[in-house]
N, C-alpha and C positions, 0 to 999 in steps of 0.2 A: 503496501500500499504505500501511496504517497503521504507526505506531512498532514495534507489537506484533509486525507479519506481518514488520519488515525485521529484527526480531532473530530470530524463528524461524529464519531464512535465513542470518544470522549464526552462532548456534548449530552447526545443519548446516556453517556451513563450519570453524568455529574445531574442531568436535568436541568441544563441552560443553553437553549440555542444560540443565544450571542457570545456563548466563550470562544475565545481565540488566544488561547493561552501559549502561544510558541516555547515562553520563557520556561515555563513546566515540562513541556515537551522534549526541550533540549537537555534540562537539567536531568531528566528520566532517561533521555539516550544516552549521556554523557556517562550517567553513572551505570547503567545495565552495564556497557562498554567496559568499565573500567572492573566493576565488580566482578563480573563473568570472567574475571583475568585472559581479557580481552578475546575470547572463544571467538567471538564474530566478526573480529578486525584484521584476524592474521589474512594476510591478502598476497600476493607476489605478481609482479607485473613482467612483462619484457620488453626494450624498446626505448627503458628510461634513456639511456644515452648509449651511443655508440664509439667506442675506442677505435684509436686510429694511429699510425705511427707519426702522427706532429707534434702530439702533447700529451703529458701524464698526467693533468689537471683539467676539470671539468666542474666550469659552474650549472649547478642545479638546485630547479627550485623544488624544494619537497615539504612545502607547508602542510602538504596532507598527510604526512608520514609522522609516527608519533617515535618510533622505535627501529631503525636497522636492523633486521633479524640475520641474513644472510645478501651475501653480493654474490653473483655466478658469471661467469665469461663462457661462452663457447665459439670453436672459431680457430682459423681466422676465415676470413670471409673474400680478401683478395684485393681487401681497395673499397674506394669512396665513398662521397660523404653521407653522413647518417641525416636523414629528413624525418618529421615526426610521421608517429605509426599510422597506419589505415586502418580500418572497421574490417574492409573488404573490398575485394576486385570484382563481385560478381552481382554486383548491383548496377541495373541499367538506367533507373530510376529512383528519385529518393525513398529510401526506405521510413515507414511509419516510427520504428523503433530509434531513429536518428537523435540527438540533442544536441546542443548546443557546443559547436566544437568538433564534431565529429567529421572524420575525413572519410572519401571513399575514395576509391579508382573507379572513373567510369565505364561501365563494361558496354560489348559493343549495341547498338541500336537504342541509345537515350532517349529517354522520353520523360514527360512531365515538366519539372523544373529544370531540368537537366537536357531537354530535347536540343537546345542548341548547343549543349558541350561537346567536346572531341571527346572518344573513346580513348582511354590511355591518358587523359588528365586526371587532375584531382579535384573532386568539388567537397567547397567545407562549407559546414553549416554557420550561419554567421548570426542570423536574425532568430528568435524564436518568440510565442506569443506568449500570452499569461500561464499558460497551461503548460509549458515547454514543448509544444510543439513547434518543431523548425519550418518556418514561415520562408526564409531567403536563403539562398548559395552563392557563393563565389567558387569560379574556376582557373585552377593554375596549373602551370607544365613546369615540371623538376628538368634539373639538368641531367646529360648522360653522364651516369656513373654514378647518380645519387641511388641511395638504399632506406628501404623503406621494409619498417613490419607488416607485415598483414594480419592482423589481429585474429579471427576468424581461420586463418589456418596456420596461426604459430610458425610463418616462415618470412624469410627476407628476400626481398625483390628490388632487382638494379633495373634503373630508366636506361630505356636509348630514344634519346629526342628523335632520331632519324626515322624508326620506324614508330614512336606513341608506344613503345610496346614494352612491357614489365616482364623479368625474366628468372626465376628461382635462383639465388646466390649461392653457390657451390659449398657445401661447410666442410672444412678437412679434419672436422673434430665433432663427431654427434653429439656427445654427453655434456651435462652442465658440469662445471668445476667449481668449487667454492672458495674462492680468493680469502686470505686469512685478514680481519680487522686486525689494526694495530694503533697504539696511540699516537699524538700527531709527534710525540719526543720521539720514540720508535721510529715513524716515519723520516725524520728527519737526518738521524744517523744512516739510514739507509740511502737517502738521497744524497749522502755524501760520495758513494761510491758508485752513482749514476755515470758519474764522467770519468774516464780513465787519465793517466799523468799525460797522455799525449793529445787529449784534447777530443776524445773519440769519444760520442755518446752510446753506453750499453743501453740495445733494445734489444728484449724477447718477450716471450709469452710472461703476462701478468702474474706476480703471486699474492700482492700486498695491497691492500688498499687504508685509507683514512678518511676520515670526515671531520672536517671543520667549519664551523660559523655558522651552526643553527641552523633552521630549517631554509634558508637561501643561502647556502653556504657553496663551498669547494669539496668534490669528491677527488682525491690524489690518489694514483696508484703508481706501484713498482712491480719491476722494472718496468722503462715507458714501450709501449707497445711495439712490436715488429711487424704488425700488418694490422688487418683490422677485425674485430672482435664483439660478437654479438654480446648483450647485458641479461641479466635478469635480476629484478631485485625484491628478496622476501621483507615483509614488513608488519609492522601495527599499523593500521592507517588509523590517523588522528579523527575524531568526530567532528564533522562541519557543522554550522547550525543548519538547521532543516526551516524551509521555506516550503510555500505553497507544493509547488512540484519536486520537491526532491526527496529522495527515497533515504530513509534511515538504515545505517550497516545491519542492523538485525534484520534476519530473514524474516520473510511470512510468518512461519509455523510456528516462529515467537514472537509474535508484537501482539498478541493480546496482554505481554507480562508489560508490556510498554504502554500499551492504553489504560490499563489498571494502575501506574504507578503515576500516569499523569494527572489521572482522575483524583487521585489519593491525594498530590500534591496540591490541586488546587483545591479540593475541598477541606483541607488543612488551613487554609489561609481564611476560613470563615472565620466567625464569632457567635456564630450558633454550634453549642456543644453536640448536639445531636447530628450536623453535616460535621463537626470534625472527627467524632465518633467514625462516621462512615470512610472518612479519609484517610483515618488510622488503619481501619481495618482491610481497606484497596489496597495501602502502601506495605502491608506486611504480608496481604497475600503476595503479590510482587515480588518481597524481598525472600519468600521461600521459593519462587520460582528461580529467583535468579542464585542462590544459594547452590541449590541443584544443578546448577550447570555449571560450576566453577572447575576450571581445569586445573589439576595441581600440578603440570608440568614445570621441571626446574627452569625458572629466568635469569639469564644471566646475561641479558643487552641491555643497554643503556638507550636514554631516547636520543634523538640526532643530535643534539647539543651539548651531549654528556651527561646528562644531569641523572643519576640514579633515580633508579623507581621503584622505591622500597615496597609498594604494595604490592609489585609482580613476585614478589621474593615468596 
């Protein structure tokens, strides 16, 4: 359910059709995500960054990431510049599931809002209405050699502007390999051996990484890559404030506890003792569900800005 649909159920539960308490909903959302040991927020995604041989430092915005659990590489891919991922290359017209910012490689015989687009070009959702439905798109073409992740295939493709076509990138190594997370201080010691006494830069398959600078910081790897590599990030997502068309991180099968906890918080702010009692009962029921979901696996990671997370231990 979207946030507005959850609030509709809360209104029914508390008997107030005018209620619009996003404060209570976001408070409940954050509490459940944290108190369930982030069972619902552990995620992974590929295409966060594309390592190449030109640098060992990459600027990233990880505002939606609370903890980095692991960083993996796979490759190399033989070169090319990394571009933002696309959702699919099989769509000839805008899909109804698209959201603002989604990108698609236009398939043959385009139609709908893409009718005038060129197959092989990338369509990007640029405007959405109040319900989150995409209403406008832009078309762009990549440069020959650019590489993009196609999300629904979990494969990388490289672009040829002459033919306006995309070809699967051949992987020299099929499996994912985890890099070792080291502190910034340890990384600086490693950097000292990056350049030889003759001024030649050592380049090979990366083995280590460090993250500095908080949510919008710098990812540094060692050694500097000798070629291009795919990446995959395993992480704990940071709950974002929910608005009308947003989806909570909690899956649909467990959203009843989110409804109950939100309703309980709303009723607890009443001045009527009977209403407060109803709120306490709803909160208590939600707490029982949350405690039953706890994942007691060992937690050793830190937040992206290296802040210890004691409640996860």
